[in-house]
C-alpha positions in Angstrom: 65.8 96.3 81.0 63.2 94.0 79.3 63.7 91.4 82.1 63.7 94.2 84.8 60.4 95.4 83.6 59.0 92.0 84.0 60.1 92.0 87.6 63.2 89.7 87.3 65.2 90.5 90.5 68.7 90.1 89.2 68.0 91.9 86.0 66.7 94.9 88.2 69.9 94.9 90.2 72.0 94.7 87.1 70.1 97.5 85.4 70.6 99.6 88.5 74.3 98.9 88.4 74.3 99.9 84.6 72.8 103.3 85.4 75.0 103.8 88.3 78.2 103.1 86.5 77.2 104.1 83.1 77.6 100.7 81.5 75.8 100.7 78.2 73.7 103.7 79.2 74.2 107.3 80.3 74.9 107.5 84.0 71.6 108.4 85.6 71.4 108.2 89.4 67.6 108.5 89.5 67.3 105.6 87.3 69.9 103.6 89.3 68.2 104.2 92.5 64.9 103.3 91.1 66.0 99.8 90.0 68.0 99.3 93.1 64.9 100.0 95.1 62.9 97.6 92.9 65.4 94.7 93.5 65.9 95.7 97.3 62.1 95.4 97.8 62.4 91.9 96.4 65.0 91.1 99.0 68.3 91.4 96.8 70.9 91.8 99.4 73.4 93.8 97.2 70.7 96.1 96.1 69.7 96.6 99.6 73.1 97.7 100.4 73.5 99.8 97.4 70.2 101.5 98.0 71.5 102.4 101.6 74.5 104.0 100.0 72.1 105.9 97.6 70.3 107.3 100.6 73.4 108.0 102.6 75.1 109.9 99.8 71.9 111.3 98.0 72.6 109.5 95.0 69.4 109.6 92.7 67.3 110.1 96.0 67.1 112.9 98.7 69.7 112.0 101.3 68.1 110.3 104.2 70.3 108.7 107.0 67.1 106.9 108.6 66.3 105.2 105.1 69.9 104.5 104.6 70.1 102.6 108.0 67.0 100.8 107.3 68.4 99.4 104.1 71.8 98.6 105.7 69.9 96.7 108.4 68.0 94.8 105.7 71.3 93.6 103.9 73.0 93.1 107.5 70.2 90.7 108.5 70.7 88.8 105.4 74.4 88.3 106.6 76.2 90.8 104.3 79.4 91.7 106.2 79.9 95.1 104.6 76.4 96.1 105.6 76.9 94.8 109.1 79.9 96.9 109.6 78.3 100.1 108.2 75.1 99.4 110.3 77.5 99.2 113.4 79.0 102.5 112.5 75.4 103.9 112.1 74.7 102.8 115.7 78.1 103.9 116.9 77.7 107.5 115.6 73.8 107.9 115.6 73.5 108.2 111.8 69.8 107.4 111.0 69.4 105.5 114.3 69.5 106.4 118.0 73.1 106.0 119.3 73.5 102.5 120.8 76.9 101.2 121.5 75.8 97.8 122.5 74.0 97.5 119.0 77.2 98.8 117.4 79.4 96.2 119.2 76.9 93.4 118.2 77.0 94.3 114.5 80.8 94.9 114.5 81.1 91.4 115.9 78.8 89.9 113.3 81.0 91.3 110.5 84.2 90.6 112.4 83.2 86.8 112.7 82.9 86.9 108.9 86.5 88.1 108.6 85.7 91.8 107.8 89.0 93.5 108.7 87.6 97.0 109.6 84.9 95.3 111.8 87.6 93.2 113.6 89.5 96.5 114.4 86.4 98.2 115.5 85.4 95.3 117.7 88.8 95.5 119.2 88.4 99.1 120.1 85.0 98.4 121.6 86.5 95.6 123.8 89.5 97.7 124.6 87.3 100.7 125.8 84.4 98.7 127.2 82.1 100.5 124.5 78.8 98.4 124.4 80.7 95.3 125.7 82.5 94.2 128.8 86.0 95.4 128.7 88.4 92.7 127.7 91.9 93.5 126.8 92.9 90.0 125.7 89.9 89.7 123.3 90.7 93.2 122.0 94.3 92.2 121.2 92.9 88.9 119.5 90.6 91.0 117.2 93.4 93.5 116.4 95.7 90.7 115.5 93.0 89.2 113.3 92.8 92.5 111.3 96.5 93.2 111.4 97.1 90.0 109.8 94.8 90.9 107.0 97.0 94.0 106.4 94.7 96.6 108.0 96.9 99.5 108.9 94.8 100.8 111.8 94.8 97.4 113.5 98.4 96.8 113.0 99.1 100.1 114.8 96.6 99.1 117.6 98.3 95.7 118.0 101.8 97.6 118.1 100.4 99.6 121.1 99.2 96.4 122.8 102.6 94.9 122.6 104.3 98.1 123.7 102.1 98.5 126.7 101.4 94.8 127.5 97.6 95.3 127.0 96.0 91.9 126.4 99.4 90.3 125.4 102.8 89.8 127.0 104.8 93.1 126.5 107.1 92.7 123.7 108.9 95.8 122.3 110.3 93.9 119.2 106.8 92.9 118.3 105.5 96.4 118.9 108.1 97.8 116.5 107.3 95.0 114.0 103.7 96.0 113.8 104.4 99.8 113.9 106.7 99.2 110.8 103.8 97.2 109.0 101.4 100.1 109.6 104.0 102.8 108.8 104.9 101.2 105.5 101.1 101.6 104.5 101.3 105.3 105.4 99.8 105.2 108.8 101.0 108.5 110.5 100.9 107.5 114.1 102.7 104.3 113.4 105.3 106.3 111.5 105.9 108.5 114.3 106.0 105.7 116.8 108.4 103.7 114.6 110.7 106.8 114.5 110.6 106.9 118.3 111.5 103.2 118.4 114.6 103.9 116.3 115.5 107.0 118.2 115.2 105.4 121.6 116.2 101.8 120.7 112.7 100.4 121.7 112.5 97.0 120.1 115.0 97.8 117.4 118.7 98.8 117.5 119.1 102.5 117.9 119.5 104.0 114.3 119.3 107.6 114.0 119.1 107.5 110.1 115.9 105.4 110.3 114.5 107.5 113.2 114.9 110.6 111.0 113.4 108.9 108.0 110.2 108.0 109.8 109.9 111.3 111.7 110.3 113.0 108.4 107.4 110.7 106.8 105.1 111.5 109.8 106.0 115.2 109.8 105.3 115.6 106.0 101.8 114.2 107.0 101.3 116.9 109.4 102.1 115.1 112.6 
């Protein structure tokens, strides 16, 4: 606190974290937001992102989507991948900004190129559907694979669909089943159902009713 009160930016950020997490002090969101803002206004990228979260969630401040988007943009423009992904979601869904699919795709790409798995999957969806970008199934499948190889379940399922349908890749039922299984083992409900269908119908795997029933049950218990 002594350093923070003298304007030390890292101390301000760290003090904000202390108040946010209750480290050495009583948790106090108003104080957390106050010190995050102080650091954010000095250009501290993590503080800018955290302040965005405060405004999004109403932690220590009145919830304000426009202010949240403003601070997410500040962090995104400094190259923080997590902020770039969230800013993209803001533009996709119109949270605090005017909906703009091209801007959403731009920021998804920025984060994706830094290896952010969710952004890679989102960019794949943009390319698959032509949302804010020219439709490109090959590029979509490439980004799905990038995220899938990082273990991102939604992308594993999407890549499985690409292989099942031949969208952007050569159709390969065994590869489809492999990626459905990867997502299914992480609890992805649609992947569990699809893998069950694969075992039921012998698509990319040997027909195996016990396995089919196992994965159908797993999806059913999740409400599918």
